[in-house]
C-alpha positions as CSV (number, residue, x, y, z in Angstrom):
1,X,23.8,1.0,43.6
2,X,26.4,0.7,40.8
3,X,29.1,-1.7,41.4
4,X,32.7,-0.6,41.0
5,X,33.1,-3.9,39.1
6,X,30.5,-3.0,36.5
7,X,33.2,-3.1,33.7
8,X,33.6,-6.7,32.6
9,X,36.6,-7.3,30.4
10,X,36.3,-10.7,28.7
11,X,40.0,-10.5,27.8
12,X,40.9,-10.9,31.5
13,X,37.7,-11.9,33.3
14,X,35.3,-14.8,33.6
15,X,31.6,-14.4,34.5
16,X,28.8,-16.6,35.6
17,X,25.4,-14.9,35.6
18,X,22.0,-16.4,36.2
19,X,18.7,-15.8,37.9
20,X,18.1,-18.1,40.8
21,X,14.8,-18.6,42.6
22,X,16.0,-18.0,46.2
23,X,16.0,-14.6,47.9
24,X,19.1,-12.4,48.2
25,X,19.2,-12.6,52.0
26,X,19.5,-16.4,52.0
27,X,22.2,-16.3,49.3
28,X,24.1,-13.8,51.4
29,X,23.9,-16.1,54.5
30,X,25.0,-19.1,52.4
31,X,28.1,-17.2,51.2
32,X,29.0,-15.5,54.6
33,X,28.4,-18.3,57.2
34,X,31.3,-20.8,57.3
35,X,29.0,-23.7,58.3
36,X,26.8,-23.0,55.3
37,X,29.6,-22.4,52.8
38,X,31.2,-25.7,53.7
39,X,28.1,-27.5,52.5
40,X,28.1,-26.3,48.8
41,X,31.2,-24.3,47.9
42,X,33.0,-26.9,45.8
43,X,31.7,-29.4,43.2
44,X,30.9,-32.8,44.9
45,X,32.6,-35.2,45.6
46,X,35.1,-32.5,46.6
47,X,34.4,-31.0,50.1
48,X,35.5,-28.0,52.3
49,X,37.3,-29.3,55.4
50,X,37.8,-25.9,56.9
51,X,36.5,-22.3,56.4
52,X,37.3,-19.0,58.0
53,X,35.4,-15.8,57.4
54,X,36.0,-12.4,58.9
55,X,33.5,-10.3,56.9
56,X,35.2,-6.9,56.6
57,X,37.7,-5.4,54.2
58,X,41.1,-6.9,55.1
59,X,39.4,-9.8,56.9
60,X,40.2,-13.4,56.2
61,X,38.4,-15.5,53.6
62,X,39.9,-19.0,53.7
63,X,38.8,-22.4,52.6
64,X,40.5,-25.7,52.6
65,X,39.3,-27.8,49.7
66,X,39.6,-31.6,50.0
67,X,39.7,-33.9,47.0
68,X,37.9,-37.2,46.9
69,X,41.4,-38.8,47.6
70,X,41.8,-36.7,50.7
71,X,44.3,-34.3,49.3
72,X,43.9,-30.8,50.8
73,X,44.3,-27.4,49.1
74,X,44.5,-24.3,51.3
75,X,43.1,-21.2,49.7
76,X,43.6,-18.0,51.8
77,X,42.9,-14.4,50.9
78,X,41.0,-11.4,52.2
79,X,37.9,-9.4,51.5
80,X,38.3,-6.2,49.6
81,X,34.7,-5.0,49.7
82,X,31.7,-6.1,51.7
83,X,28.3,-4.5,51.0
84,X,25.7,-6.6,52.9
85,X,23.3,-8.5,50.6
86,X,24.7,-6.7,47.5
87,X,28.4,-7.4,46.9
88,X,31.4,-9.4,48.2
89,X,34.8,-8.9,46.7
90,X,37.6,-11.2,47.7
91,X,41.1,-11.9,46.5
92,X,44.0,-14.4,46.9
93,X,46.3,-11.6,45.8
94,X,46.3,-10.3,49.3
95,X,46.3,-12.2,52.6
96,X,44.4,-11.0,55.7
97,X,45.4,-7.5,56.7
98,X,46.1,-6.7,53.1
99,X,49.5,-8.5,53.2
100,X,50.9,-9.5,49.8
101,X,50.4,-13.1,48.8
102,X,53.2,-15.1,47.3
103,X,51.2,-16.8,44.5
104,X,48.2,-14.7,43.5
105,X,45.6,-16.2,41.0
106,X,42.5,-14.1,40.9
107,X,40.1,-11.7,42.5
108,X,36.5,-12.8,42.9
109,X,33.3,-10.8,43.1
110,X,29.8,-11.8,43.9
111,X,27.1,-9.4,43.0
112,X,23.6,-10.0,44.2
113,X,20.6,-8.1,42.7
114,X,17.0,-8.7,43.8
115,X,14.7,-9.9,41.0
116,X,11.2,-10.4,42.3
117,X,11.4,-13.0,45.0
118,X,14.7,-14.3,43.6
119,X,18.2,-13.1,42.8
120,X,20.3,-12.1,39.8
121,X,23.5,-14.0,40.8
122,X,26.7,-12.7,39.2
123,X,30.1,-14.2,40.0
124,X,33.2,-12.7,38.5
125,X,36.7,-14.0,38.4
126,X,39.1,-11.1,37.6
127,X,42.6,-11.9,36.4
128,X,45.8,-9.9,35.9
129,X,46.5,-11.3,32.5
130,X,45.1,-13.4,29.6
131,X,47.2,-16.5,30.5
132,X,45.8,-16.7,34.0
133,X,42.2,-16.1,32.7
134,X,42.6,-18.8,30.1
135,X,44.1,-21.2,32.7
136,X,41.1,-20.6,35.0
137,X,38.7,-21.2,32.1
138,X,40.4,-24.5,31.2
139,X,40.3,-25.6,34.8
140,X,36.6,-25.6,34.4
141,X,35.4,-22.2,35.7
142,X,32.0,-22.2,34.1
143,X,31.2,-25.8,34.9
144,X,32.6,-25.6,38.4
145,X,31.1,-22.3,39.4
146,X,27.8,-23.2,37.7
147,X,27.8,-26.5,39.7
148,X,28.4,-24.8,43.0
149,X,25.7,-22.2,42.3
150,X,23.2,-25.0,41.7
151,X,24.4,-26.8,44.8
152,X,24.0,-23.6,46.8
153,X,20.4,-23.1,45.5
154,X,19.6,-26.8,46.4
155,X,21.1,-26.3,49.8
156,X,19.1,-23.2,50.5
157,X,15.9,-24.8,49.2
158,X,16.5,-27.8,51.6
159,X,15.7,-25.4,54.4
160,X,19.3,-25.5,55.8
161,X,19.6,-21.7,55.5
162,X,17.0,-19.6,57.4
């Protein structure tokens, strides 16, 4: 199936793409189960102290990130598109129920494609302008999202996701 996000614009978007040696169905579970997501979704020593997922368009996708010093950052948004074991699109531009958010930053997309017994893992960060894209890149998008992808694979391989 062709993704509606197939057009990547490097002027506005950031992309992490890699082949990982865990199956799509386990990646999907790791991304869509709050108890699993809390274990790997931010680079350690950061953590997720709370997570809410209502896996449907307009449903909540919320995480609370906790710094090593205990400072918490609430990130709320909603899902725009949910195609089981293929694609998740979420945004902080809209809150649950498609309500406008006061401080939008980006829309994220996860695209999963089976490759043998593994997965082609593509994560996109879609921005409204070059300034926001550049800011996200300088914040460490590639290192951060790469680190959490590795943490996710390690978590899945530990047997925690079945």
